[in-house]
C-alpha positions as CSV (number, residue, x, y, z in Angstrom):
1,X,33.5,37.3,-101.9
2,X,35.7,36.9,-98.8
3,X,34.6,36.4,-95.2
4,X,36.0,38.7,-92.5
5,X,35.8,38.3,-88.7
6,X,35.9,41.6,-86.8
7,X,34.9,42.2,-83.1
8,X,33.7,38.5,-83.0
9,X,31.2,39.1,-85.9
10,X,31.6,37.4,-89.3
11,X,30.5,39.2,-92.5
12,X,31.2,38.9,-96.2
13,X,32.7,41.5,-98.5
14,X,33.1,41.8,-102.3
15,X,36.7,41.6,-103.5
16,X,36.1,44.1,-106.3
17,X,34.9,46.7,-103.7
18,X,37.5,46.1,-100.9
19,X,40.2,48.3,-102.4
20,X,38.5,51.7,-101.9
21,X,39.3,53.2,-98.5
22,X,36.4,55.7,-98.7
23,X,33.9,52.8,-99.0
24,X,32.8,50.3,-96.3
25,X,30.4,47.5,-96.9
26,X,29.4,44.1,-95.6
27,X,26.9,41.3,-95.9
28,X,26.0,40.0,-92.5
29,X,25.8,36.3,-91.9
30,X,23.3,34.8,-89.4
31,X,26.0,34.1,-86.8
32,X,27.2,36.1,-83.9
33,X,23.9,37.6,-82.6
34,X,21.6,37.1,-79.6
35,X,18.3,36.0,-81.1
36,X,17.0,32.5,-80.2
37,X,15.7,29.9,-82.6
38,X,14.3,30.1,-85.2
39,X,15.9,33.5,-85.6
40,X,19.3,32.4,-84.4
41,X,21.3,34.4,-84.2
42,X,22.0,37.7,-85.9
43,X,18.5,38.5,-87.0
44,X,18.2,42.0,-88.4
45,X,14.5,41.8,-89.3
46,X,12.2,43.7,-86.9
47,X,9.0,42.3,-88.4
48,X,9.8,38.6,-88.0
49,X,8.4,37.8,-84.6
50,X,11.7,38.2,-82.8
51,X,11.8,40.6,-79.9
52,X,12.7,44.2,-80.5
53,X,15.5,44.0,-77.8
54,X,17.2,41.1,-79.6
55,X,17.1,42.9,-83.0
56,X,18.3,46.1,-81.5
57,X,21.3,44.3,-79.9
58,X,22.0,42.6,-83.2
59,X,22.2,45.9,-85.1
60,X,24.5,47.3,-82.4
61,X,26.8,44.3,-82.9
62,X,26.8,44.8,-86.7
63,X,27.4,48.6,-86.2
64,X,30.4,47.8,-84.0
65,X,31.9,45.3,-86.4
66,X,31.7,47.6,-89.5
67,X,32.2,50.9,-87.5
68,X,29.3,53.1,-88.5
69,X,26.7,55.2,-86.7
70,X,23.5,53.3,-86.3
71,X,21.4,56.4,-86.1
72,X,22.5,57.7,-89.5
73,X,21.4,54.5,-91.3
74,X,18.9,54.8,-94.2
75,X,16.6,51.9,-94.7
76,X,12.9,51.3,-95.6
77,X,9.9,49.2,-95.1
78,X,10.6,47.2,-98.3
79,X,7.7,46.3,-100.6
80,X,9.3,44.1,-103.3
81,X,8.9,47.0,-105.8
82,X,11.2,49.1,-107.9
83,X,11.2,52.5,-106.2
84,X,14.6,53.9,-105.4
85,X,15.3,56.8,-103.1
86,X,18.1,59.3,-103.8
87,X,19.5,60.2,-100.4
88,X,21.0,63.7,-100.0
89,X,20.7,64.3,-96.2
90,X,21.0,62.3,-93.0
91,X,17.7,60.8,-91.7
92,X,15.6,62.6,-89.1
93,X,13.9,60.0,-86.8
94,X,11.1,60.3,-84.2
95,X,12.4,57.0,-82.7
96,X,15.8,55.3,-82.7
97,X,16.8,52.9,-85.5
98,X,15.8,50.1,-86.1
99,X,12.4,50.9,-84.5
100,X,11.9,53.6,-87.2
101,X,12.9,52.8,-90.8
102,X,12.5,56.4,-91.9
103,X,11.3,55.5,-95.3
104,X,8.4,53.3,-96.6
105,X,7.9,51.7,-100.0
106,X,11.5,51.8,-101.3
107,X,13.7,48.9,-102.3
108,X,16.8,50.8,-103.1
109,X,18.9,53.8,-102.2
110,X,21.6,55.9,-103.9
111,X,23.9,58.5,-102.3
112,X,27.1,60.4,-102.7
113,X,27.0,61.8,-99.2
114,X,29.5,60.4,-96.7
115,X,28.4,59.0,-93.3
116,X,25.0,57.9,-94.4
117,X,25.0,54.1,-94.5
118,X,22.5,52.4,-96.8
119,X,20.9,49.1,-95.7
120,X,18.6,46.5,-97.2
121,X,17.4,43.3,-95.5
122,X,17.0,39.9,-97.3
123,X,16.3,36.2,-96.7
124,X,16.5,34.8,-100.3
125,X,16.0,37.9,-102.3
126,X,19.0,39.4,-104.0
127,X,21.1,42.2,-102.3
128,X,23.0,44.2,-104.9
129,X,25.6,46.9,-104.2
130,X,26.9,49.5,-106.8
131,X,29.9,51.8,-106.6
132,X,31.3,54.3,-109.1
133,X,34.7,55.2,-107.7
134,X,35.4,58.3,-109.8
135,X,32.2,60.0,-108.8
136,X,32.1,58.3,-105.4
137,X,28.4,57.3,-105.8
138,X,27.0,54.3,-103.9
139,X,23.8,52.4,-104.3
140,X,22.2,49.3,-102.8
141,X,19.0,47.5,-103.8
142,X,16.8,44.6,-102.6
143,X,15.7,42.6,-105.7
144,X,13.1,40.0,-105.1
145,X,11.4,38.3,-108.1
146,X,9.0,41.2,-108.5
147,X,11.7,43.8,-108.3
148,X,13.9,41.8,-110.6
149,X,11.1,41.4,-113.2
150,X,10.5,45.2,-112.9
151,X,14.1,46.0,-113.6
152,X,15.2,47.5,-110.3
153,X,19.0,46.8,-110.8
154,X,18.8,48.4,-114.3
155,X,16.9,51.3,-112.8
156,X,19.6,51.9,-110.1
157,X,22.4,51.9,-112.8
158,X,20.3,54.4,-114.9
159,X,19.7,56.7,-112.0
160,X,23.4,56.7,-111.1
161,X,24.2,57.8,-114.7
162,X,21.3,60.3,-114.9
163,X,21.6,62.1,-111.5
164,X,25.3,61.8,-110.9
165,X,26.7,61.5,-114.5
166,X,28.4,58.2,-113.6
167,X,30.0,56.2,-116.4
168,X,28.2,52.9,-116.3
169,X,31.3,51.1,-117.6
170,X,33.1,52.3,-114.5
171,X,30.4,51.1,-112.0
172,X,31.5,48.1,-109.8
173,X,28.7,45.8,-108.7
174,X,28.3,43.0,-106.2
175,X,25.5,40.5,-106.3
176,X,25.1,39.0,-102.9
177,X,23.9,35.7,-101.4
178,X,20.4,34.8,-102.4
179,X,18.3,31.8,-103.4
180,X,19.8,30.0,-106.4
181,X,18.2,28.2,-109.3
182,X,18.9,24.9,-107.5
183,X,16.3,25.8,-104.9
184,X,14.0,28.4,-106.5
185,X,11.0,26.9,-108.2
186,X,8.3,29.2,-109.5
187,X,4.9,28.6,-111.1
188,X,3.6,29.6,-114.5
189,X,2.4,33.1,-113.4
190,X,5.8,34.1,-112.3
191,X,7.5,32.6,-115.3
192,X,5.1,34.5,-117.6
193,X,5.8,37.8,-115.8
194,X,9.6,37.2,-116.4
195,X,9.0,36.2,-120.1
196,X,7.0,39.4,-120.6
197,X,9.5,41.8,-119.2
198,X,12.8,40.1,-119.8
199,X,12.3,37.5,-122.5
200,X,12.9,33.8,-122.3
201,X,16.6,34.0,-121.3
202,X,18.7,31.2,-119.7
203,X,17.8,32.3,-116.2
204,X,14.3,30.7,-116.6
205,X,14.2,27.0,-117.2
206,X,11.2,24.6,-117.2
207,X,11.2,21.8,-114.6
208,X,10.1,18.2,-115.1
209,X,6.9,18.9,-113.3
210,X,4.3,20.7,-115.4
211,X,3.9,24.4,-114.8
212,X,7.0,24.7,-112.6
213,X,10.2,26.6,-113.6
214,X,13.6,27.1,-112.1
215,X,14.4,30.8,-111.7
216,X,18.0,32.1,-111.5
217,X,17.5,35.5,-109.8
218,X,21.2,36.3,-109.5
219,X,21.8,35.7,-113.2
220,X,18.7,37.7,-114.1
221,X,20.1,40.7,-112.2
222,X,23.6,40.2,-113.7
223,X,21.9,40.2,-117.2
224,X,20.2,43.5,-116.3
225,X,23.5,45.1,-115.3
226,X,25.3,44.1,-118.5
227,X,22.3,45.3,-120.6
228,X,22.6,48.6,-118.7
229,X,26.2,49.1,-119.7
230,X,28.2,47.6,-116.9
231,X,31.3,45.7,-117.9
232,X,30.9,42.0,-117.1
233,X,34.3,42.0,-115.3
234,X,33.1,44.7,-112.9
235,X,30.2,42.5,-111.7
236,X,31.1,40.1,-108.8
237,X,28.8,37.2,-108.0
238,X,28.7,35.6,-104.6
239,X,27.6,32.2,-106.0
240,X,26.1,31.4,-102.6
241,X,22.6,30.0,-102.4
242,X,20.8,31.0,-99.2
243,X,18.6,27.9,-99.1
244,X,21.6,25.6,-99.6
245,X,23.6,27.6,-97.0
246,X,20.9,28.3,-94.4
247,X,23.6,27.6,-91.8
248,X,25.3,30.8,-93.0
249,X,22.3,32.9,-94.1
250,X,18.6,33.2,-93.4
251,X,16.4,31.6,-96.1
252,X,12.7,32.2,-96.2
253,X,12.1,29.2,-98.5
254,X,14.7,26.9,-97.0
255,X,13.3,27.5,-93.5
256,X,9.6,27.4,-94.5
257,X,8.9,31.1,-93.8
258,X,9.9,31.1,-90.1
259,X,13.3,32.8,-90.1
260,X,15.2,36.0,-89.6
261,X,16.7,38.5,-92.0
262,X,20.3,39.3,-92.9
263,X,21.5,42.6,-94.4
264,X,23.7,44.3,-96.9
265,X,25.0,47.6,-95.5
266,X,27.3,50.1,-97.2
267,X,28.4,53.6,-96.7
268,X,31.0,56.3,-97.6
269,X,33.5,57.6,-95.1
270,X,34.4,61.3,-95.0
């Protein structure tokens, strides 16, 4: 990934997606916004306890930096599931974004329609972006441990192939900043869930303390993408742990639950 400063706002971009002029994308850092502590400063989560006015201003700053129309953004009240919405039309809102999410219960979106930005919010969970340049199909997902265990990234790649006839070997993917195995301990019940759905792969390692395991969510999602047919060289990892880098990104675990949300946003230009 590389970090870019535009209109006084810093955001990260994937190198393997930066060469397509029809695609814009960015992973916001926590810097450059107006929210006070503990949400300082570019908090994009409107269910965190921060004021609506601060969150609205932060979204406007992000919109200005990445040059997209805030009122065409598609997002959802995320539920840590595996439901993915295919987006064919611009959203119709009763209230301005971000007060109205438009959708509820989805943790991923796919579109081939220009000028409809897709956005997911995270604070340790894994943000993943997909792009197939020949078909010009874009997807983003929010992959927490439940979504990862349920195969949400594999599902997104499969839907791109099924609905848009994308060649999975041609899909580019970026796995964004999230909590790393260095900081993500889980208990026996979560470990058993992963073992049941994904097997006992190298992304789940026992700790010295009984019934604790170290979980590598980014690697688990990379594994899913490769199993789905993506070429390993087309998958870019950020290698940034949000808990280790809570000065750059919000971290739910690193900040003991009292924190904001950063976002991955991406869209196609007409």
